[in-house]
C-alpha positions, 0 to 999 in steps of 0.5 A, a space after each residue: 090557635 095562639 094570638 099574642 098582644 104586646 104589653 102596653 108598657 113596651 110602647 112607653 117612652 119611645 123617642 118621638 112617639 107619643 101618639 094615642 093608639 086607636 083600635 079596630 077589630 078585623 075578622 080572623 079565620 082562626 077564631 075571634 076577631 083580631 085587634 088592629 091598632 092605628 094612629 089617627 091624628 089631625 082634624 076628622 073633617 080633613 081628607 085622610 092621608 094614609 101612611 102604610 108601613 112595611 117589613 119589619 117596621 111599624 107605625 113608628 116609622 112615620 113618627 117624624 112625618 105625622 106631626 108635620 102633616 096632622 095640622 092640615 090633614 087627617 093622618 092615619 098610620 095603622 100597624 099591620 096585623 103581626 106588627 106594632 100594637 096590633 095582635 100577633 097570631 103565632 102560627 104561620 098558617 094564619 098569615 098570607 098575602 091575601 089575609 093581610 089584604 083582607 084585614 086592611 080592607 076590613 079596617 079601611 071600609 070599617 072606618 069608611 075612609 074616602 078621598 084618601 091620599 096614600 103614601 106606601 113603602 115596602 109591604 105597605 105598597 104591596 098591600 096598599 096598591 091592592 086596596 087601591 085596586 079593590 076600592 079605586 073610588 076611595 083613593 084621590 091620589 097615590 104616592 109609591 115609594 120603594 115598593 112593587 106589585 110583583 106578578 111572579 117575574 123574579 126579584 132583585 139580587 138584594 131582595 133574594 139576599 134579604 129573603 135568605 137572611 130573613 129565613 135563616 137567622 135564629 134570632 130576627 133582629 127587627 130594629 137592626 134590619 131597619 137600621 141596616 136599611 136606612 142611610 143614616 145610623 139610628 140611635 140605640 133608642 130608635 133601634 130598640 123602639 123597632 124591637 119594642 113590639 117583639 118581646 119574644 120570637 113568637 111575636 115575630 112570626 109575621 115579620 119573619 114570614 113576610 118575605 116569603 109571601 112576595 110573589 116573585 115566581 109564577 108558582 107563588 100564591 097571589 100572582 093571579 090576584 096581583 095580576 087582577 090588581 094591575 088590570 085596575 091600576 092600568 086604568 087608574 087615572 087619578 094622580 099617581 106619583 113615584 118617590 123612590 130613593 137613590 140608595 135602595 137596591 131592593 126596589 131599584 128601577 121599580 118606579 119606572 114600571 108604575 110610570 109606564 103603566 099607570 095612566 095617573 102617573 103620566 105628566 107627574 113630577 116623579 122624584 128620586 129622593 137623594 140620600 134615602 135608603 130603603 126606609 126613606 121615612 127614616 132618612 128624609 122625613 121633611 122631604 116626604 112631608 113637603 112632597 105629600 103637602 105639595 101633591 095634595 095641593 096639586 103643586 108636586 
């Protein structure tokens, strides 16, 4: 069993990213506890805003959003295990959808976060919504953006293409993939920042294998767990907002599922973020800041 930790110097002098890292330990079935990294900005007495990234990004995705929120909120942006500054098991068998949910559950309860406003995108939603279902009393409101909670009923052609590409490329270019999924063109330095956590292919095990965990067929693991999560979500009556972008073929139309099934989504001013790609955090950070502020204050 091998666990890698990206050298700290890889995270120095990244553009617009000078946040102090915080660390917590989460249990690991493969051996000793894993170190999970997270950003924690703003007053500790304020209610938390939890920003969850997906694949193959890390908390760098929220670098232009955190400063706009941290004056009024406690803003937390963790790196999923296998991403960012968090530890990276090398062997594929140490990863699964359920393992990621367990790691993030341990982190969430370890910090004893309550009255949370969740903003989640991509795998941040697949994991984040499972947290909402497991601990609904801890969440005050939820914003879902370009994400799904699949239960084995297929996928969009764009996701199937991503699944094929992600598993077939000999070198997995994380930064290039984030650039391709954004409607604006990232700078070379920004692309390099997304590559920073992954100095070798062995560091990329989680990033590469993640697409295979999406339960798009009835035979996939985690279908039953996601169905159970939906049983909670269809009773979740706290404010629930969709903010999908108009240029994401991977999750297109997924917002309607949440709007129709989650009670808290009824009567909300759901948004389509114009000009946003899959990684709308890269494309529309100011709009996301304003949306979160308005939602927390009850003005969204």
